C-alpha positions as CSV (number, residue, x, y, z in Angstrom):
1,M,240.9,-21.8,-87.1
2,L,242.9,-20.6,-90.1
3,A,244.1,-24.1,-91.2
4,A,240.6,-25.2,-91.6
5,S,239.7,-22.0,-93.6
6,V,242.2,-22.2,-96.4
7,V,242.7,-24.4,-99.4
8,L,245.8,-25.1,-101.5
9,V,246.6,-22.9,-104.5
10,S,245.3,-24.4,-107.6
11,A,244.4,-21.6,-110.0
12,A,245.4,-18.0,-110.9
13,A,242.4,-16.2,-109.4
14,Q,241.8,-15.6,-105.7
15,T,238.8,-15.7,-103.2
16,P,238.5,-14.6,-99.6
17,L,239.8,-16.6,-96.7
18,R,236.9,-16.9,-94.3
19,W,236.9,-14.6,-91.3
20,E,235.2,-15.8,-88.2
21,P,235.0,-12.9,-85.6
22,S,232.9,-14.9,-83.2
23,E,235.7,-17.5,-82.6
24,P,238.0,-16.9,-79.6
25,S,240.9,-16.2,-82.0
26,V,240.3,-14.9,-85.5
27,V,243.8,-15.7,-86.5
28,A,245.5,-19.0,-86.1
29,S,249.0,-20.2,-86.6
30,A,250.1,-22.1,-89.6
31,Q,252.3,-24.9,-88.3
32,V,252.5,-27.4,-91.1
33,S,255.1,-28.2,-93.7
34,P,256.2,-28.8,-96.5
35,A,254.8,-26.2,-98.9
36,S,252.4,-28.7,-100.5
37,Q,250.6,-29.0,-97.1
38,R,250.8,-25.7,-95.3
39,P,248.2,-22.9,-95.6
40,A,248.4,-20.8,-98.8
41,P,246.1,-18.1,-100.1
42,A,242.8,-19.6,-101.2
43,Q,241.7,-19.4,-104.8
44,S,238.8,-19.8,-107.2
45,A,237.9,-18.6,-110.6
46,A,234.8,-16.7,-109.7
47,P,235.0,-13.1,-108.4
48,A,233.3,-12.4,-105.1
49,P,230.4,-9.9,-105.0
50,R,231.2,-6.6,-103.3
51,P,230.1,-6.9,-99.6
52,R,227.5,-4.5,-98.1
53,T,229.1,-2.1,-95.6
54,M,227.8,-0.4,-92.5
55,P,227.6,3.4,-92.3
56,L,230.1,5.3,-90.2
57,A,229.0,5.7,-86.6
58,Q,227.0,8.8,-85.7
59,G,229.2,11.8,-84.9
60,F,232.0,10.9,-87.2
61,D,233.3,14.2,-88.5
62,V,236.6,14.6,-90.4
63,R,236.8,18.3,-89.3
64,V,237.6,17.1,-85.8
65,F,240.4,14.9,-86.9
66,E,241.8,17.7,-89.2
67,A,241.8,20.0,-86.1
68,M,243.6,17.3,-84.1
69,A,246.2,17.0,-86.8
70,Q,246.7,20.8,-86.8
71,E,247.1,20.7,-83.0
72,I,249.8,18.1,-83.3
73,V,252.0,20.3,-85.5
74,A,251.3,23.4,-83.4
75,N,254.5,24.7,-81.8
76,Q,256.3,22.0,-83.7
77,R,255.4,19.1,-81.5
78,V,256.1,17.4,-84.8
79,P,257.5,19.3,-87.8
80,G,255.0,18.1,-90.4
81,L,252.2,15.6,-91.0
82,A,249.9,14.5,-93.7
83,M,246.6,12.6,-93.3
84,A,244.0,11.1,-95.6
85,I,240.6,9.7,-94.8
86,V,238.6,7.9,-97.5
87,H,235.1,6.4,-97.3
88,D,233.0,4.6,-99.8
89,G,235.5,5.2,-102.6
90,K,235.6,9.0,-101.9
91,V,238.3,11.2,-100.4
92,L,236.9,12.9,-97.3
93,S,240.1,14.6,-96.5
94,A,243.7,14.6,-97.8
95,R,245.9,17.4,-96.7
96,G,249.1,18.5,-95.1
97,Y,249.9,20.1,-91.8
98,G,253.1,21.8,-90.5
99,I,256.3,22.1,-92.5
100,T,258.6,20.1,-94.6
101,D,261.9,21.2,-93.0
102,V,262.7,23.2,-89.8
103,Q,265.7,24.6,-91.5
104,A,264.0,25.8,-94.7
105,A,260.3,25.8,-93.9
106,E,257.7,25.1,-96.6
107,P,254.2,24.0,-95.8
108,V,253.3,20.4,-96.1
109,D,250.5,19.9,-98.7
110,A,248.6,17.1,-100.3
111,H,251.4,16.5,-102.8
112,T,254.4,16.7,-100.3
113,V,256.3,13.4,-100.6
114,F,257.1,11.3,-97.6
115,R,259.2,8.1,-97.3
116,L,256.9,5.2,-96.6
117,A,259.3,2.7,-95.1
118,S,257.4,-0.6,-94.4
119,L,254.2,0.7,-95.8
120,S,255.9,-0.4,-99.0
121,K,255.3,-4.0,-98.2
122,A,251.6,-3.9,-99.2
123,F,252.6,-2.8,-102.7
124,A,254.9,-5.8,-102.9
125,G,252.1,-8.1,-102.0
126,T,249.8,-6.5,-104.4
127,V,252.0,-6.5,-107.5
128,T,253.0,-10.1,-106.8
129,G,249.3,-11.0,-106.6
130,M,248.7,-9.3,-110.0
131,L,251.3,-11.7,-111.5
132,V,249.6,-14.6,-109.8
133,A,246.3,-13.6,-111.3
134,E,248.0,-13.4,-114.7
135,G,249.5,-16.9,-114.3
136,A,253.1,-15.7,-114.3
137,L,253.7,-17.4,-111.0
138,R,251.7,-19.0,-108.1
139,W,251.5,-18.3,-104.4
140,D,253.0,-21.7,-103.7
141,S,255.7,-21.3,-106.4
142,N,259.1,-22.2,-104.9
143,V,261.4,-19.2,-104.7
144,Y,264.3,-21.5,-105.5
145,D,262.9,-22.0,-109.0
146,F,263.4,-18.3,-109.7
147,M,266.6,-18.0,-107.6
148,P,268.5,-21.3,-108.0
149,S,271.6,-19.9,-106.1
150,L,269.5,-19.2,-103.0
151,R,270.9,-21.0,-99.9
152,F,269.9,-21.2,-96.2
153,S,271.7,-22.9,-93.3
154,D,269.0,-25.6,-93.5
155,P,269.9,-27.4,-96.7
156,N,266.2,-28.0,-97.5
157,A,264.9,-24.6,-96.7
158,A,265.6,-22.8,-100.0
159,R,263.7,-25.5,-102.0
160,D,260.8,-25.4,-99.6
161,L,260.3,-21.6,-99.4
162,T,257.3,-20.3,-101.3
163,V,256.4,-16.9,-102.6
164,A,253.5,-16.7,-100.0
165,D,256.0,-17.6,-97.3
166,V,258.2,-14.6,-98.2
167,L,255.3,-12.1,-98.3
168,S,253.9,-13.3,-94.9
169,H,257.2,-13.4,-93.1
170,R,257.3,-17.2,-92.8
171,V,260.8,-17.6,-94.1
172,G,262.1,-19.3,-90.9
173,L,264.9,-16.9,-90.1
174,T,265.4,-15.0,-86.8
175,R,263.6,-11.6,-86.6
176,N,265.0,-8.8,-88.8
177,T,267.9,-10.9,-90.1
178,Y,270.7,-8.7,-91.3
179,D,268.9,-5.4,-90.7
180,R,271.9,-4.1,-88.8
181,D,274.0,-4.8,-91.8
182,I,271.6,-2.9,-94.0
183,E,272.0,0.0,-91.5
184,R,275.8,-0.2,-91.9
185,N,275.3,0.3,-95.7
186,A,275.7,-3.3,-96.7
187,D,274.7,-4.3,-100.2
188,Y,271.5,-6.3,-100.6
189,R,273.1,-8.8,-102.9
190,D,275.8,-9.5,-100.5
191,L,273.3,-10.1,-97.7
192,V,271.3,-12.5,-99.9
193,Q,274.5,-14.6,-100.2
194,K,275.0,-14.4,-96.4
195,L,271.5,-15.9,-95.8
196,A,273.3,-19.3,-96.3
197,Y,274.9,-18.7,-92.8
198,A,272.0,-17.0,-91.0
199,P,270.5,-19.0,-88.1
200,M,267.0,-20.4,-88.6
201,T,264.3,-20.8,-86.0
202,C,262.0,-23.1,-88.0
203,A,261.4,-24.5,-91.4
204,P,259.8,-22.2,-94.0
205,G,256.1,-21.8,-93.4
206,D,256.2,-23.0,-89.8
207,C,256.6,-19.7,-87.9
208,Y,256.3,-15.9,-88.2
209,S,259.4,-13.7,-88.0
210,Y,259.4,-10.2,-89.5
211,Q,262.0,-9.5,-92.2
212,N,263.3,-6.8,-94.5
213,V,266.1,-8.4,-96.4
214,A,264.4,-11.8,-96.8
215,F,261.1,-10.1,-97.7
216,S,262.8,-8.4,-100.5
217,L,263.5,-11.7,-102.2
218,V,260.1,-11.2,-103.8
219,G,261.7,-8.5,-106.0
220,D,264.1,-11.1,-107.5
221,V,261.1,-13.4,-108.1
222,V,259.2,-10.6,-109.9
223,F,262.2,-9.8,-112.1
224,A,262.7,-13.5,-112.9
225,A,259.0,-14.0,-113.7
226,T,258.6,-10.8,-115.9
227,G,262.0,-9.5,-116.9
228,Q,261.0,-6.2,-115.3
229,F,262.8,-4.6,-112.4
230,F,260.6,-4.6,-109.3
231,S,260.3,-0.8,-109.1
232,E,259.3,-0.7,-112.8
233,A,256.6,-3.4,-112.2
234,V,255.1,-1.4,-109.3
235,T,255.2,1.8,-111.3
236,S,253.6,0.5,-114.4
237,R,251.0,-1.8,-112.6
238,I,250.1,0.4,-109.6
239,F,251.4,3.9,-109.6
240,K,250.4,5.0,-113.1
241,P,247.0,3.3,-113.3
242,L,245.9,4.7,-109.9
243,G,247.2,8.2,-110.7
244,M,249.8,8.1,-107.9
245,N,251.7,10.8,-109.7
246,D,254.0,11.8,-106.8
247,A,255.1,8.2,-106.0
248,S,258.6,7.0,-106.7
249,Y,261.2,4.5,-105.5
250,G,264.5,5.2,-103.8
251,L,266.6,8.1,-102.6
252,D,266.8,9.6,-106.1
253,G,263.1,9.4,-106.3
254,I,262.4,11.4,-103.2
255,T,265.0,14.1,-103.8
256,A,263.7,14.6,-107.3
257,S,260.2,15.3,-106.0
258,A,258.9,18.9,-106.5
259,R,258.1,19.0,-102.7
260,W,259.3,16.5,-100.1
261,A,259.4,16.3,-96.4
262,R,262.8,16.0,-94.8
263,P,263.3,13.5,-92.0
264,H,263.9,15.0,-88.5
265,V,265.6,13.8,-85.4
266,R,265.9,15.2,-81.9
267,A,268.5,17.9,-81.4
268,G,268.8,19.6,-78.0
269,G,265.5,21.3,-77.4
270,G,264.2,21.0,-80.9
271,W,264.3,19.2,-84.2
272,R,267.1,18.8,-86.7
273,S,266.4,17.9,-90.3
274,L,268.6,15.4,-92.2
275,M,269.1,14.0,-95.7
276,P,267.4,10.6,-95.9
277,K,269.7,7.6,-95.6
278,P,270.0,5.3,-98.6
279,T,270.1,2.2,-96.4
280,Y,266.6,0.7,-96.4
281,Y,266.0,1.9,-100.0
282,R,268.3,-0.9,-100.9
283,V,265.6,-3.4,-99.9
284,A,263.0,-1.8,-102.2
285,P,260.1,-4.3,-101.8
286,A,260.3,-4.0,-98.1
287,A,260.9,-0.3,-97.7
288,G,261.6,1.5,-101.0
289,I,258.5,3.7,-101.8
290,N,258.0,7.5,-101.5
291,A,254.5,8.9,-101.9
292,S,252.3,11.9,-101.1
293,I,249.1,11.8,-99.1
294,S,247.2,12.4,-102.3
295,D,248.8,9.2,-103.7
296,M,248.0,7.3,-100.5
297,A,244.3,8.3,-100.7
298,Q,244.1,6.7,-104.1
299,W,245.9,3.6,-102.7
300,M,243.4,3.3,-99.9
301,I,240.5,3.6,-102.4
302,A,241.9,0.9,-104.6
303,Q,242.6,-1.4,-101.6
304,G,239.0,-0.8,-100.5
305,G,237.8,-2.4,-103.7
306,H,236.8,0.7,-105.7
307,R,239.4,0.2,-108.5
308,P,238.7,-3.3,-109.7
309,D,240.1,-2.3,-113.1
310,V,243.5,-2.2,-111.4
311,I,243.1,-4.5,-108.3
312,P,240.3,-7.1,-108.6
313,A,238.3,-7.7,-105.5
314,P,239.1,-11.4,-105.3
315,L,242.8,-10.5,-105.2
316,L,242.2,-8.0,-102.4
317,A,240.4,-10.7,-100.4
318,T,243.4,-12.9,-100.7
319,L,245.9,-10.2,-99.8
320,H,244.0,-9.1,-96.7
321,A,243.5,-12.6,-95.3
322,P,245.7,-13.7,-92.3
323,L,248.0,-16.6,-92.9
324,I,250.0,-16.7,-89.7
325,D,249.3,-15.6,-86.1
326,T,251.4,-12.6,-84.8
327,P,250.6,-12.4,-81.0
328,S,253.4,-9.9,-80.3
329,E,251.3,-7.3,-82.1
330,I,248.7,-7.4,-79.3
331,R,251.4,-6.0,-76.9
332,G,253.0,-2.6,-77.0
333,S,251.1,0.7,-77.2
334,S,248.0,1.2,-75.0
335,W,245.6,1.0,-77.9
336,R,247.0,-2.4,-78.9
337,R,246.7,-3.8,-75.4
338,E,243.2,-2.5,-75.0
339,R,241.7,-2.9,-78.4
340,L,243.3,-5.9,-80.1
341,N,241.9,-9.3,-79.5
342,S,244.1,-11.1,-82.1
343,A,246.5,-10.3,-84.9
344,G,247.9,-12.0,-88.0
345,Y,249.9,-11.3,-91.1
346,G,248.6,-11.8,-94.7
347,L,250.5,-10.9,-97.8
348,G,252.1,-7.6,-97.1
349,W,249.4,-6.6,-94.7
350,R,248.7,-7.1,-91.0
351,V,245.1,-8.1,-90.0
352,Y,243.7,-7.3,-86.6
353,D,240.6,-8.0,-84.6
354,Y,240.1,-4.5,-83.2
355,A,237.5,-4.7,-80.5
356,G,235.6,-7.3,-82.6
357,H,236.0,-5.5,-85.9
358,R,238.3,-6.5,-88.7
359,V,241.1,-4.0,-89.5
360,V,243.7,-4.3,-92.2
361,F,246.8,-2.4,-91.2
362,H,250.5,-1.7,-91.7
363,G,252.9,0.7,-90.0
364,G,256.4,1.9,-91.1
365,A,259.4,3.6,-89.5
366,V,262.8,4.5,-90.7
367,Q,265.1,7.3,-89.4
368,G,263.1,10.5,-89.4
369,Y,259.9,9.2,-90.9
370,R,256.9,7.3,-89.6
371,G,253.6,6.3,-91.0
372,L,250.6,4.0,-90.7
373,M,247.6,3.0,-92.8
374,A,244.5,1.1,-92.0
375,M,241.2,0.0,-93.5
376,V,238.0,-1.0,-91.7
377,P,236.3,-3.1,-94.4
378,E,232.9,-3.3,-92.7
379,R,232.7,0.5,-92.8
380,D,234.5,0.9,-96.1
381,L,236.9,3.3,-94.4
382,G,240.6,4.0,-95.0
383,V,243.0,6.1,-93.0
384,V,246.6,7.1,-93.7
385,V,248.9,9.2,-91.5
386,L,252.5,10.1,-92.6
387,W,254.9,12.3,-90.6
388,N,258.5,13.5,-90.9
389,S,259.9,12.8,-87.4
390,E,260.3,9.9,-85.0
391,S,257.8,11.2,-82.5
392,S,255.1,8.6,-81.6
393,L,252.5,11.4,-81.0
394,P,250.6,11.2,-84.3
395,S,250.0,7.5,-84.0
396,G,247.2,8.3,-81.6
397,L,245.2,9.6,-84.5
398,F,244.7,6.0,-85.7
399,P,242.7,4.6,-82.8
400,T,240.9,7.9,-82.3
401,I,239.6,7.8,-85.8
402,L,238.8,4.1,-85.7
403,D,236.9,4.3,-82.4
404,R,234.8,7.2,-83.9
405,A,234.1,5.2,-87.1
406,I,233.0,2.1,-85.2
407,G,231.2,3.9,-82.4
408,L,233.3,2.7,-79.5
409,P,233.5,4.6,-76.3
410,A,235.8,7.6,-76.5
411,R,239.3,7.2,-75.1
412,R,242.1,9.7,-74.9
413,W,244.6,8.0,-77.3
414,L,245.9,11.4,-78.5
415,D,247.7,14.0,-76.4
416,V,246.0,17.2,-77.7
417,D,244.9,19.9,-75.4
418,L,241.7,21.1,-77.2
419,S,238.3,20.0,-76.0
420,E,235.9,18.8,-78.7
421,D,234.0,22.0,-78.6
422,A,237.2,23.9,-79.1
423,L,238.1,21.6,-81.9
424,Y,234.8,22.2,-83.7
425,S,235.2,26.0,-83.3
426,A,238.8,25.9,-84.6
427,V,237.9,24.3,-88.0
428,E,236.2,25.6,-91.1
429,P,232.5,25.0,-91.7
430,R,231.3,22.1,-93.9
431,G,231.7,22.7,-97.6
432,H,235.4,23.8,-97.4
433,Q,237.9,22.1,-99.7
434,P,240.6,20.8,-97.4
435,T,242.7,18.8,-99.9
436,G,246.1,20.3,-100.5
437,R,245.5,23.2,-98.1
438,R,248.8,24.8,-97.0
439,V,249.4,25.3,-93.3
440,S,252.2,27.4,-91.8
441,A,253.7,26.7,-88.4
442,S,256.2,28.1,-85.9
443,R,259.8,27.0,-86.3
444,S,260.2,26.3,-82.6
445,A,260.4,22.6,-81.7
446,A,259.6,20.3,-78.9
447,A,259.4,16.5,-79.0
448,N,260.1,13.2,-77.3
449,A,263.6,11.7,-77.3
450,I,264.2,9.9,-80.6
451,A,266.2,6.7,-81.3
452,E,267.2,5.2,-84.6
453,A,264.3,3.2,-86.0
454,T,264.2,0.4,-88.6
455,P,261.2,-0.4,-90.8
456,R,258.6,-2.5,-89.1
């Protein structure tokens, strides 16, 4: 159980939280308080050696997945898509498919910028962990010490809330507190003040409840600890060192990009492109980043432990360790119901038991954009898929790729019409250079009905 696997924060470096896949549940709830007693990221001064990994299962071929992605954008089932697959610190594929905008079509390529929505949360956890490693703050530092004006309806809550609580959604508020206000263009600062009147379901640290506004309190902590605006801290500590040259924050960041994918919503029998809304950009730590698939390939390589000069392995082990159980993640889509045995949340990352295999994951959605990213540590595999519509179709790439990597029996998670033989014949032979390849597509459109989505 998790509570038996973690120790209190006592130093600036981090070590892994122990993972026990043989136990009935690999993620357990943290139900203790106050902050001095509840589970916090484990730490030690000694770096952990890089673990040995297993090879990808026989028959794993990125050409098949590239052909599947191409089939998804055929006839504009979705307007555009970008996908990256990395393994053993190398980029196997990072390319675009389809178009950026149905009204002014340009091909999506490896440097086309997408809005990441809640995929941004992993960057917030990582940059905070860097500051912990430097001794600028601690995982169990009280947020109140950096924000003395912070108030909750429970008079003791603000003083009990820790940095790790914020990043693992253990604030104690009801789910998605004030997200509707964000959608109505409310100012983040005003909503922080309104937290004093928001209902609470538990004390900080005692329960999980997903947040965007409260999660973004970590940006105020980073500013108070460093004097650097949050977006500047991520840019200088993550984007630049990793060579994420297309990455940016905010609406101005995406519109200033040399090539960027417009969001699309359903309109009659096709797609209609929009200008991105500024709403969730106002909660930058939760949902503020824009990036290309080339950027995200480098991000996956670093999160896989291949850039210790930027993100040390002990810190990664801490970020990727579950702190709280999230059983609702096991329900929902068919692959979740069938493949997930347990689920938890760490520090900006979800952690799954996927058919007995550990998977570190996050998804994101905001009007006209969706995305997901995942790592399978035992295979040293990373996958990112970004698309510029609210169709759920491309999400089937994720379990399809994971099943092939692990060697699980094939399931039809993805609605593509080509047989595997046809997929192989439709792709280029080995030795081609797929990264950045431009792909044209028809401007006709067909897709599922779309509803307004919030980052999740």
